[in-house]
N, C-alpha and C positions, 0 to 999 in steps of 0.2 A: 587356199588352205585356211582353215578356221584358226582362231586365236588359240584354242585349246590344243589343236594339232601342232601348231607352231611351238608352243611351250613344251609339249611332250617331246618333240623332235630335238629341241635344244637341250632339254634335260637328258635325253638318251645319249646325245653326243658327249655331254660332260661325263656321264657315267662310263661310256665306252673308253674315254681317256684313262679312267682309273682302272679299267680291267685289262688293258692291253699291256704288252711287254715293255713299252718305253717308260722309264721312270718319270714320275710327275715332276721331279726336280731335276734340272739339267745342269746343276753346278758341276764344273769340272774339278774343283778342289773342295775338300771338306776336312774337318778335323780328324786327326788320327784317333782311333778308338771307336769311330762310328761304323767302320767296315766290319763285315763278318770275320771272325777269327779263323785264321788258316795256319796256325803254328803247328798243329798236329799233323801226324802222318796220314796220307790218303789210305782209304780202305777200298779194296776191290769187292764189288757186289756182283755176283753172278745171278742173273734173273731169268726165270722162265725155262721152258723146255728147250729153247734154242740157245740157252746159256749166254745171253747177251751180257757183256761186261760193262760196268760203270765204276767210276772212281770218284769218291767224295771224301773230303777231309773228316777224320774221325770226330773231331770236336763238334762239327756241325751236325753230324748224325746223332751224337749223344745228346745234343741240346734240343733236337727236334723230335726224338723218338725214344720212348721208354724201352721199346724192344731193342734198339741198337745200343742203348745205354747198358742194358744187361749183358748183351752179347759181347760188347767191346770191353766190358769190365774184366773179362777173363784175360789174364796176361798172355802175351804172345812170346814164344821163344825165338831167338835169333833176329836177324834183320829183315826177314822176308815180309812182304806186305801182307797185312791181315786180309783174309778173304771170308766173305759171308755169302752163303748160298740161299737164295729165295726162289726155290723151284716152282712154287705155286703162284707167284706174283705175276702180274701183267707187265711186260717189258715197256710197252708204250706209256702206261701209267707211271711206272718207276722213272722213266726218262723225264717226266714232268716233275716228279718228286725230287729227283737228284739236283735239279736246278733251284728248287724252291728255297732250301736253307741259305743259299747265297744271295738271293734277291727278294724273297718274300712275295714273289709273283708267279703266276701260272704262265708258262711258255707253251702254248698249244700249237700242235702241228697244223691244225685247221684254222683258217682265218675266222675271226669272230663273226663275219658276215656270211660264211658258207652255210647253205642249207641243203637238205636232201632234195632230189629232183622235183618232188611234188610240192616243194615250198613249205613243208611242215615245220612248225617251230621246234619239233623234236629233231634237231639237226645234229650234225656230226660233232659239234662242240659239246653238246650234252653228253654224247657217248663217251668222249674223252674224259670229261669231268666225272662221270659216273664210275668209270674204271678207277679213277684216283680215290674215290670214296672208299674203295675196298682196302686201301692202305690206312688202317685205323688211326695212326698217329697224324695223319694228314686230314682228318675228317673235318675239323672246324674250319680250316682254310678252304676246303672244298665247299663246305656250306656257304662260306663267304662268297666264293666265286659263283655258286649257284644263284644266291640272292641278288648279287650285283647284276648278273646277266638277265635274271627275271625282271628286274627293274628296267633294264634297257629295252627289253622286248615287250614288256607289259604282258607277258605270257609265261606259263610254266610248263615244263615237260610233264605229260600225264603219267609217265613212268616213275616220277620222283619217289613216291612212296614205295614202289616195288624195289627200288635200289636201296632205300634207307631202312625200311622196317626189318628186313631179315638180318641186318647187321647191328641192330641196336636193342637196348633194353626198354621196358615199358615206360620208364620215367625219363626217357631221353628227350632233350630239347630239340633234337633233330626230328624226332617223330612229331613233336608239337608243331614244327614248321609245316610238315606235310599236311597235318589236319587243319591248321589255320588257313592254309592256301585253299583247300577244298571248301571248307565251311564258309569262309568270308569272301572268296573271290571267284569261285567257279560259277559260270552261267548254268541255268537249269538244264540245258541240253547236254551238258557234260556229265550230269549225275548218273545217267544210265550206265556209264562205264563201270561204276562201282559194282553193279550186279552182273554185267556181261563179260567183264574181263577178270583176270586172275589177280585181283588185289588181295593183300593179306587180310584174313578174317578179322584180325585185331584192329586193323585200320578202319574197316567198315563199322565195327562196333564202337570204336572211339569217335568216329565222325557222327554217327547217329546220336551219341550222348551229347556231343558238342552242339549239334544242330538244335536239339531241344532247348538248350540254354540260350542259343542265339534267338530262337523264335520267342522265347519267354521275354527277352529283352527288347523285342521289336527291331532288331538290327537288320540292315539292308546290305545287299551285295556291294562290294567296293572294287574299284580297279586295282589290279595287283600292284602296280607301281605306287599308287597312293597308299595302299596297305603297308607295303614294306618300308616306304619312306618314313612312316610314323614310328617304326620300331627302333629300340635302342640297338646300337651296333652289336652288342653281345647277347641280344635277346634269345637267339637260337643256337648259341655255342654250348658245347658240353663242358668247357673248362670250369664254368661256375658250379655245376653239379659235382664235378670231380675235384673241386677245390684246387685247381691248377691256374697258373698265370695265363693270360690271353696270349696267343701266338703273336699277335700284332705288336705287343710290347717289345719282343725281341728284335723286330725289324723297324721299330719306330714308325709304324703305319698309323 
């Protein structure tokens, strides 16, 4: 194994530790007040066509979602548990979202090392995380999970822009992530995908504009891990554009 391969393998291992479900800190005791607040009543959320039921404390939902903040601000009569129906949401994605306010982590059903039978980097973990992106209040955290995993694999899912562009506005930082990955890290053989697959026309136009700037500056293609490592932690988060606090501040990440 070459020295560069050894360094990349060690770096990937360190990043994987940060993406998995096990907390990086294993302290048994900690100060009161550092834990997620659970004084509020639980809320029943009925999700999807199968009407799968989840229970999450109201305070955590209100603190992580503008939608739930508005819905739960309506007073409830009696002692019956508040119920919210999300008929169009994906139950598997919401299962991940329901645990996130408590831990600040993604608890995936699929092992981070599981790949599709052909060994494609577009594996089942990407599919799980792309479903999470559809839950808009979860989007910055999902982008964080995407970028951490891309650093680990030194590869990106080719469908990333297809997942993100339809759900974002033209000035979205998440769209910029999609463009930057293509412009700065894609190998030449990948570029045919832009013309032969159903990528959003806006993406193709944005990429061509960005490429002209790149060529004018004489920039060269970079490895994805190297490119993402050099970015500020909040570089591709929407909270800056929306003038909201970073989700990480709530979890002390």
